C-alpha positions as CSV (number, residue, x, y, z in Angstrom):
1,M,-5.3,-9.1,10.9
2,S,-1.8,-10.4,11.3
3,L,1.2,-9.7,13.5
4,Q,3.5,-10.6,10.6
5,S,3.3,-9.9,6.9
6,R,5.0,-11.3,3.8
7,I,4.7,-7.9,2.2
8,E,8.3,-6.8,2.0
9,W,7.8,-3.1,2.9
10,T,5.8,-3.7,6.1
11,D,6.0,-5.6,9.3
12,A,2.4,-6.4,9.9
13,T,-1.1,-6.0,8.5
14,W,-4.3,-4.9,10.2
15,N,-7.7,-5.5,8.6
16,P,-10.7,-3.9,10.3
17,I,-12.2,-4.0,6.8
18,T,-12.1,-6.9,4.4
19,G,-13.4,-7.1,0.8
20,C,-13.5,-4.5,-1.9
21,T,-14.7,-3.6,-5.4
22,K,-12.6,-3.1,-8.5
23,I,-12.2,0.4,-9.8
24,S,-9.2,0.5,-12.1
25,K,-6.9,-1.6,-14.3
26,G,-4.6,-2.7,-11.4
27,C,-7.6,-4.4,-9.8
28,A,-8.0,-7.1,-12.5
29,N,-5.9,-9.8,-10.8
30,C,-6.4,-8.6,-7.2
31,Y,-4.3,-10.6,-4.8
32,A,-6.7,-9.8,-1.9
33,E,-9.7,-11.2,-3.7
34,R,-7.8,-14.5,-4.3
35,I,-6.7,-14.7,-0.7
36,A,-10.1,-13.8,0.7
37,N,-11.9,-16.5,-1.3
38,W,-9.3,-19.0,-0.1
39,L,-9.7,-18.0,3.5
40,K,-13.5,-18.3,3.1
41,S,-13.0,-21.9,1.8
42,I,-11.1,-22.9,4.9
43,N,-13.8,-21.3,7.1
44,R,-11.9,-18.3,8.6
45,P,-14.6,-16.3,10.4
46,N,-13.5,-12.9,9.2
47,Y,-13.9,-14.1,5.6
48,A,-17.3,-15.7,5.8
49,N,-18.4,-13.1,3.2
50,G,-15.4,-13.8,0.9
51,F,-14.5,-10.6,-0.9
52,D,-17.7,-8.8,-0.2
53,L,-16.9,-5.6,1.7
54,T,-17.3,-6.3,5.5
55,L,-16.6,-4.2,8.6
56,H,-15.0,-5.8,11.6
57,P,-15.5,-3.6,14.7
58,H,-14.0,-6.4,16.9
59,V,-10.6,-5.9,15.1
60,L,-10.4,-2.2,15.6
61,R,-8.5,-2.2,18.9
62,K,-6.0,-5.0,18.0
63,P,-3.0,-2.6,17.5
64,I,-3.4,-1.3,21.0
65,Y,-2.4,-4.7,22.3
66,W,0.7,-5.0,20.0
67,K,3.3,-3.5,22.3
68,K,6.3,-3.9,20.0
69,P,6.5,-1.0,17.5
70,Q,5.5,-2.1,14.0
71,R,5.2,-0.8,10.5
72,I,1.5,-1.7,9.9
73,F,-0.2,-1.8,6.5
74,V,-3.8,-0.8,7.1
75,N,-6.5,-2.8,5.3
76,S,-4.2,-4.8,3.1
77,M,-7.3,-6.9,2.2
78,S,-9.5,-3.9,1.4
79,D,-9.4,-0.1,0.8
80,T,-10.0,2.1,3.8
81,F,-11.6,4.7,1.6
82,N,-13.9,2.4,-0.3
83,E,-17.2,4.2,-1.1
84,D,-19.2,1.7,1.0
85,V,-17.2,2.3,4.2
86,P,-19.0,4.8,6.4
87,F,-17.0,7.9,7.4
88,Q,-17.7,7.1,11.1
89,F,-15.8,3.7,10.7
90,I,-12.9,5.4,8.9
91,E,-12.8,7.9,11.8
92,N,-12.7,5.1,14.3
93,I,-9.7,3.6,12.5
94,F,-7.9,6.9,12.6
95,Q,-8.6,7.3,16.3
96,I,-7.0,3.9,17.0
97,M,-4.0,4.8,14.9
98,Q,-3.6,8.1,16.8
99,S,-3.8,6.3,20.2
100,A,-1.3,3.6,19.1
101,Y,1.4,6.2,18.6
102,W,4.3,3.8,18.9
103,H,3.3,2.1,15.6
104,T,3.7,3.5,12.1
105,F,0.4,3.0,10.1
106,M,0.4,3.1,6.3
107,V,-2.9,3.8,4.7
108,L,-2.9,3.0,1.0
109,T,-5.8,3.7,-1.3
110,K,-6.9,3.9,-4.9
111,R,-9.8,6.2,-3.9
112,S,-7.8,9.3,-3.8
113,S,-10.8,11.6,-4.3
114,R,-12.4,10.2,-1.1
115,L,-9.1,10.4,0.7
116,L,-8.9,14.1,-0.2
117,K,-12.6,14.7,0.6
118,Y,-12.2,13.5,4.2
119,S,-8.6,14.2,4.8
120,N,-9.2,17.5,6.7
121,R,-11.7,15.8,9.0
122,L,-9.2,13.2,10.2
123,P,-6.2,13.3,12.5
124,W,-2.8,12.9,10.8
125,P,-0.2,12.5,13.5
126,N,3.4,11.7,12.4
127,N,2.8,7.9,12.7
128,V,0.0,7.8,10.2
129,W,1.2,7.9,6.5
130,A,-1.1,8.4,3.5
131,G,-0.5,6.7,0.2
132,V,-2.0,6.1,-3.2
133,T,-1.7,3.4,-5.8
134,V,-0.8,4.4,-9.3
135,E,-0.5,1.4,-11.6
136,C,-0.4,3.2,-15.0
137,K,-0.5,6.7,-16.5
138,E,-4.3,7.0,-16.3
139,Y,-4.2,7.3,-12.5
140,V,-1.4,9.8,-12.0
141,Y,-4.1,12.3,-10.8
142,R,-4.2,10.3,-7.6
143,I,-0.7,11.7,-6.7
144,E,-2.0,15.3,-7.0
145,D,-5.0,14.4,-4.7
146,L,-2.5,12.9,-2.2
147,K,-0.4,16.1,-2.2
148,Q,-3.3,18.1,-1.1
149,T,-3.9,16.1,2.1
150,P,-2.4,17.2,5.5
151,A,-0.7,13.8,6.0
152,Q,2.9,14.5,7.1
153,I,4.3,11.5,5.3
154,K,3.0,10.8,1.8
155,F,3.9,7.8,-0.4
156,V,3.0,6.3,-3.8
157,S,2.8,2.6,-4.6
158,F,3.4,1.9,-8.3
159,E,2.2,-1.6,-7.9
160,P,1.3,-3.5,-9.9
161,L,3.1,-1.4,-12.4
162,I,1.5,-2.4,-15.7
163,G,2.5,0.4,-18.0
164,P,5.0,3.2,-18.5
165,I,4.5,6.4,-16.5
166,Y,6.5,9.4,-17.7
167,S,6.6,13.1,-16.8
168,L,6.1,12.2,-13.2
169,K,5.9,15.1,-10.7
170,L,7.0,13.6,-7.3
171,D,7.8,16.8,-5.5
172,G,6.2,16.6,-2.1
173,I,6.2,12.8,-2.0
174,D,8.2,11.2,0.8
175,W,8.4,7.5,-0.3
176,V,8.0,5.5,-3.5
177,I,7.3,1.8,-3.8
178,V,7.5,0.0,-7.2
179,G,6.5,-3.6,-8.0
180,G,5.5,-5.9,-10.7
181,E,2.3,-8.0,-10.7
182,S,2.4,-11.5,-9.4
183,G,0.2,-14.6,-9.4
184,P,-2.1,-16.0,-12.1
185,G,-2.5,-13.8,-15.1
186,A,0.4,-11.5,-14.0
187,R,1.0,-8.8,-16.6
188,R,4.6,-7.9,-17.7
189,I,6.7,-5.2,-16.3
190,D,9.4,-3.5,-18.4
191,P,12.7,-2.8,-16.5
192,D,12.9,0.6,-18.1
193,W,9.6,1.6,-16.5
194,V,11.1,0.8,-13.1
195,R,14.5,2.5,-13.9
196,Y,12.7,5.7,-14.9
197,I,10.9,6.0,-11.5
198,R,14.0,5.0,-9.6
199,D,16.1,7.6,-11.3
200,I,13.6,10.4,-10.5
201,C,13.7,9.3,-6.9
202,R,17.5,9.4,-6.9
203,D,17.5,12.8,-8.5
204,I,15.2,14.4,-6.0
205,N,16.2,12.3,-3.0
206,I,13.0,10.3,-2.4
207,P,13.5,6.9,-0.6
208,F,12.8,4.2,-3.1
209,F,11.7,0.6,-2.4
210,F,11.6,-2.0,-5.2
211,K,9.3,-4.8,-4.0
212,Q,9.5,-7.4,-6.9
213,W,9.6,-8.2,-10.6
214,G,6.6,-10.4,-10.0
215,G,5.3,-13.0,-12.5
216,I,3.9,-16.4,-11.8
217,K,7.0,-17.4,-9.7
218,K,8.0,-14.1,-8.1
219,K,10.7,-15.7,-5.9
220,R,12.5,-16.8,-9.0
221,T,12.4,-13.4,-10.6
222,G,13.5,-11.7,-7.4
223,R,13.8,-8.0,-6.7
224,V,17.2,-6.9,-8.0
225,I,17.6,-3.9,-10.3
226,D,20.9,-3.6,-12.1
227,G,22.7,-5.6,-9.4
228,E,21.2,-3.7,-6.5
229,T,18.3,-4.3,-4.0
230,W,16.5,-1.1,-3.0
231,D,15.0,-1.1,0.5
232,E,14.7,2.5,1.4
233,H,12.1,3.8,3.8
234,P,11.3,7.4,5.0
235,L,13.2,8.6,8.0
236,T,15.8,5.9,7.7
237,E,19.2,5.7,6.2
238,P,19.2,4.3,2.6
239,S,19.7,0.6,2.5
240,I,21.1,-0.4,-0.9
241,I,22.4,-4.0,-0.9
242,Q,25.1,-4.8,-3.5
243,E,24.4,-8.2,-5.0
244,V,27.5,-10.5,-5.5
């Protein structure tokens, strides 16, 4: 749980669940696993189990006490729809998000089939957004699962983007995030992969956010595409910063 986040597209993170299991190619160099094991090494109580999936009921009500409206990334250190998370606990998370109506909650998952399975049993007020991660073409089906949910704001995170994804159908999607992989073992990202997704978003008027080129030293590689920084969010005016 954190009131502030270094993740560029969110203000804060909230982790009533920590730990996860790897299910697809994008998981190979998981940043959350790396951070969880480090937090365990410095004896942070919520990470006593390292990256083993752990529920934290005592964290559930934290957003209620954050009075300043925030964009909150839910379970940045896990996956809300992990197969080992009981539905009752997922339901508890959604009840808190519904109660804390002044925040915007972003629920991002790779388990799109479980998201879809439970989506009609969960509340989806305007302040709760649903998103899926699609790191390469093998997982484009997650977008179609997402489209079938009743969430009013739907977003796709192409991060880490580790391969070209063409013939994308992004109709019905409200926001797109793209980013390269960072940290040890980071896989390459081709600028043309990014341009392709950006241009689709421009053509059909989807807010586009480019997070990073990534690599071992992501600050050095930056986040500029063809002289521009893309910081668009849903329900806000486009924010494209011209680099000089």
